[in-house]
N, C-alpha and C positions, 0 to 999 in steps of 0.2 A: 139500754133497757127497755123492753115494750112496756105499756101501759094496759094491755089487755087483761080485763078482770074475769072474763067469762069463757068457760071452754068453748062454748059455741062458736066464739069469735078468734078462737087460738089455733096456732100453728103448733103442732106437737111432732116431736121425734121419738121413736122408738127403736131401740136395739135390743130385742127379745128374740130368743130362740124358741121359746114355748107360747107364742101367740101374744097378742096385745089385750089389755084389758078393755071392757065394755066402753070406757070412757073415749077411746079412740073414734068410736062411731058418732059420737056427739060433737067432736071438734071440726072447726071450719076446715082444716086441711091436717093430713097426716103424712109425714115422711118416715124414711127410714135410716136417716143419717146415723153413723154408729160412731162410738166412741168419743174421741176428744172433740172431733170437728162439730158434732151436735152440740155439746156444752158451749163451745165456743160461739155458736149462732145464738145461743140464748144469751150470752154475754153482750153481743152486739146488738142484739133486739130484734134479729130476724126471724127467730124462733122464740114462742113464748114458754115452751116447756120441754125437757129431754129425758128420757128414762134411758139408763144405760142397762145392759145384760147383767145377769146374776154371775159372779165368779170373777168380776174386775179385782184387781189388785192395788194396794196403797199407791203404788208407783204410777198407777193409771190414772189416780183421781186426785193425788195432792196438789198440782198444779191448777186442775179443773177448779177445785174448792176455792182457792185463793182469787183466781181471776173472776169467777161468777160472783163471789161475795163482794169484791172490790168494785165490779160494774154495778152492784146494788141489787143482784139478784139473790136467790136462796139455793143453798146445796144440802143434800141430806141423803141418807141411805133409805131403803123403803120404808122403815119405820118412822121416819121423820127426824131422826137425829143427825145432827151435823157431824158427822164422821167419815173418815175416808176409808176405815178398815170394815166396812159395814157389808163388802161383798156385792153391791150394787149402787146406784146413784140415781137420784132425781136433781135436775136443776130448773129453775124456774125464774120468771120475772118477780116473784114473791107473792104477787096477787093470787095466783092460781095454786101456788104450793101445797096449802093445806088438802085442796081437793084431789090433787095428783097423787099425794101419799094416801089419801082414802082409797083412791081407785086401785091400788096395788096391795091394799090390806090382805095379809094373808099370804103373800108371796114371799118366800124365805130368802132375804137377801143377805141376812145374818144367820150363818149357819156354822157352828163350830166343827160340824163333821165335814165341811168340805176341805178338799186337799189345799194345803197353804193357808189356811185361815190363822191369823194371829190375833182374833178376838177372844176375850174373855167374857163369858157370859155372867 
């Protein structure tokens, strides 16, 4: 797990279909690794934070949560809640997590109207 504590020093990965947040312009380096691989790079310490697209399912994220948390990082949906059914995901080294969550505030990762959502509001 990396020890980077500032976005300006961070390598971030985004898998968005609707653009990336302003935070991306402040990062040291931004990549577009998608899905499982980006989160494994966070667990390895090669990437400091990763954002997964909205609409991912529980089976896409169940192993990700366990692996990242066991490596010492943090996993959450876009609201900051550690849950696999939030329809989106952020993983980080833990030091950057709150700032990453704030960067996507207002993006609807948890939306009960999306097809396949099993979330209860």
